[in-house]
Structures are given as structure tokens and as C-alpha cells.
C-alpha positions as CSV (number, residue, x, y, z in Angstrom):
1,M,-24.9,10.4,-21.0
2,C,-21.3,9.2,-20.7
3,D,-22.2,5.5,-20.1
4,R,-19.7,3.7,-22.4
5,P,-16.3,3.0,-20.9
6,A,-14.5,4.1,-24.0
7,D,-16.0,7.6,-23.9
8,L,-13.6,8.9,-21.3
9,N,-10.0,7.8,-20.5
10,I,-8.1,9.1,-17.6
11,V,-4.3,8.8,-17.9
12,L,-1.9,9.3,-14.9
13,V,1.7,9.7,-16.0
14,A,4.1,8.3,-13.4
15,P,1.8,8.6,-10.4
16,E,3.5,8.7,-7.0
17,I,0.9,8.6,-4.3
18,P,-1.2,5.5,-4.0
19,H,-4.2,7.0,-2.3
20,N,-4.6,9.6,-5.1
21,T,-4.5,6.8,-7.7
22,G,-7.1,4.8,-5.6
23,A,-9.4,7.9,-5.4
24,V,-9.0,8.4,-9.2
25,G,-9.9,4.7,-9.7
26,R,-13.0,5.1,-7.7
27,L,-13.9,8.2,-9.8
28,C,-13.4,6.2,-13.0
29,V,-15.9,3.5,-11.8
30,C,-18.4,6.2,-10.9
31,L,-18.1,7.8,-14.4
32,G,-17.6,4.6,-16.4
33,A,-14.2,5.8,-17.5
34,R,-11.1,3.8,-18.2
35,L,-7.9,4.4,-16.1
36,H,-4.5,4.2,-17.7
37,L,-1.3,4.3,-15.5
38,I,2.0,5.1,-17.2
39,R,5.1,3.7,-15.6
40,P,7.2,4.3,-13.6
41,M,4.9,4.4,-10.6
42,G,5.9,5.3,-7.0
43,F,4.1,2.4,-5.5
44,A,2.9,-1.2,-6.2
45,L,-0.7,-1.7,-7.3
46,T,-1.0,-4.3,-4.5
47,E,-0.6,-1.6,-1.8
48,N,-3.4,-1.4,0.7
49,R,-3.5,2.4,0.4
50,I,-4.8,2.1,-3.1
51,R,-7.6,-0.3,-2.2
52,R,-8.4,1.8,0.9
53,A,-8.8,5.0,-1.1
54,G,-10.7,3.1,-3.9
55,M,-12.8,1.3,-1.3
56,D,-14.9,-1.6,-2.7
57,Y,-14.8,0.1,-6.1
58,W,-11.2,-0.8,-6.9
59,E,-12.1,-4.3,-8.2
60,H,-14.3,-2.7,-10.8
61,V,-11.7,-0.3,-12.2
62,D,-11.2,-0.7,-15.9
63,L,-7.4,-0.4,-15.6
64,T,-4.5,-0.7,-18.0
65,V,-0.9,-0.2,-17.1
66,H,1.5,0.9,-19.8
67,D,5.3,0.8,-19.7
68,S,5.8,4.2,-21.3
69,W,4.0,7.1,-22.9
70,A,4.9,5.8,-26.3
71,A,3.5,2.4,-25.4
72,Y,0.2,4.1,-24.3
73,L,-0.1,6.0,-27.5
74,E,0.6,3.0,-29.6
75,A,-1.8,0.7,-27.8
76,E,-4.7,3.1,-27.2
77,Q,-4.5,5.5,-30.1
78,P,-6.6,8.2,-28.3
79,T,-9.0,10.2,-30.3
80,Q,-8.2,13.4,-28.4
81,L,-5.6,14.3,-25.8
82,I,-6.4,16.9,-23.1
83,F,-3.6,17.8,-20.7
84,S,-4.0,19.2,-17.2
85,S,-1.3,21.6,-16.1
86,T,-0.8,24.6,-13.9
87,R,1.2,25.9,-16.9
88,G,-1.9,25.8,-19.1
89,T,-3.1,29.1,-20.5
90,K,-6.6,27.9,-21.2
91,L,-9.3,27.0,-18.7
92,Y,-10.5,23.4,-18.3
93,T,-13.9,24.5,-19.6
94,D,-12.3,25.7,-22.9
95,Y,-11.8,22.3,-24.5
96,H,-14.5,20.5,-26.5
97,A,-14.4,16.9,-25.6
98,I,-15.2,14.1,-28.0
99,P,-16.0,10.4,-27.2
100,G,-12.8,8.5,-26.6
101,C,-10.9,11.5,-25.3
102,A,-8.0,11.1,-22.9
103,L,-7.5,13.4,-19.9
104,V,-3.8,13.3,-19.1
105,F,-2.3,14.3,-15.7
106,G,1.3,14.4,-14.5
107,N,2.5,13.2,-11.1
108,E,2.1,14.9,-7.8
109,S,5.5,16.3,-7.3
110,S,6.7,17.5,-10.8
111,G,3.6,17.4,-13.1
112,L,4.0,16.2,-16.6
113,P,7.3,15.2,-18.2
114,E,9.2,18.4,-19.2
115,A,9.0,17.5,-23.0
116,F,5.2,17.5,-22.8
117,Y,5.1,21.2,-22.1
118,T,6.5,21.9,-25.6
119,R,5.1,19.0,-27.5
120,Y,1.6,19.5,-26.3
121,A,1.6,23.2,-25.5
122,A,-1.7,23.9,-27.4
123,K,-3.4,21.1,-25.4
124,L,-2.6,22.3,-21.9
125,Y,-5.6,23.3,-19.7
126,R,-5.7,24.5,-16.1
127,V,-8.1,24.9,-13.2
128,P,-8.1,28.5,-12.1
129,M,-6.5,29.2,-8.7
130,P,-7.7,32.6,-7.6
131,G,-6.6,32.0,-4.0
132,P,-3.4,34.0,-3.3
133,H,-1.6,31.1,-1.7
134,A,-2.7,28.3,-4.0
135,R,-0.4,26.5,-6.4
136,S,-2.6,23.6,-7.4
137,L,-5.3,21.2,-6.3
138,N,-4.6,17.7,-5.1
139,L,-4.3,15.4,-8.1
140,S,-7.5,13.4,-7.5
141,L,-9.5,16.6,-7.1
142,T,-8.1,18.0,-10.4
143,V,-8.9,14.8,-12.1
144,A,-12.5,15.1,-10.8
145,V,-12.9,18.7,-12.0
146,F,-11.7,17.8,-15.5
147,A,-13.6,14.5,-15.7
148,Y,-16.9,15.9,-14.7
149,E,-16.5,18.6,-17.3
150,V,-16.0,15.9,-20.0
151,H,-19.0,14.0,-18.6
152,R,-21.1,17.2,-18.8
153,Q,-20.0,17.8,-22.4
154,L,-20.5,14.3,-23.6
155,A,-23.9,14.0,-21.9
156,S,-25.1,16.8,-24.2
157,L,-24.1,15.0,-27.4
């Protein structure tokens, strides 16, 4: 079971919508995951919308805010990076998670920073969108899909 906080790390790069971040924080508490936010953010962490979405879970979020992607990599030295992107060619079920992995998500309006699509091309995974009018899921829903897949994989170790 994924019961050690360091088993799963969720990274939001430049998140823009506070209630999405609040919902992801709540998910992190439920899974025992750590949440990492990469600046810049489109809101202040003190906004009521974050706490409302995170409900009474927000105070229990294992949260670290990093000034940049480079600062995150230096401070955390993740064992594995898994990126969510609509540009991914592999399905979210195709990665093999290891303890300490980091699931990385871009922001709501533009996704990951453009340089990531080249630098991490082999690590881009997607959720299938078979609906004819669907571009992507809401950020917090996508995080949940990826995070529970990691939870499933790590629980079998």
C-alpha cells in the first residue's frame, strides 16, 4: 500500500486556478502524497477558494512551494518523473511507477512549459479522450486518474 508520504509526489507547474489546487491537495491527503507547487502561481495560497476546495483536509497537506522547476529538481531530486500531457503518445497506464516518483502536471490554460515537450518527450503520458468534442479533463481529475494508477502500482510492490 502507498502509505509513506515520499512514495508519491504530485507536482503542479505554475497552477492558475485555486480550487483545482485545493482539490489536488485534498487528493494528496487521501493518498498520503506530497504536493509540490512550482511558481509562478495564479493565486495566493491564502485564498479561501483553495481551502474551500480542500475542505478540512488542507491543513494536512504535505506542501512545498518551489520558486522554479530547477529549484524543485535540486531540492527534491525525484527518483522518477512522469509527465501528464495531451501531447503524450503513451497512455497513463503505460508507465511503471517506482516509490518516490513525481507526477508532473502543467497549468490549466497552456499545459507544461514549452521546453518540457522536447526535453521530456519520452516521459509524456496521456489520458485517452475518445469523446469527439473532448480536449482534456479538468486538471484535478487528471491528477486523480494518474495518482490512483500510481497508487495501484505501488500497492502491488
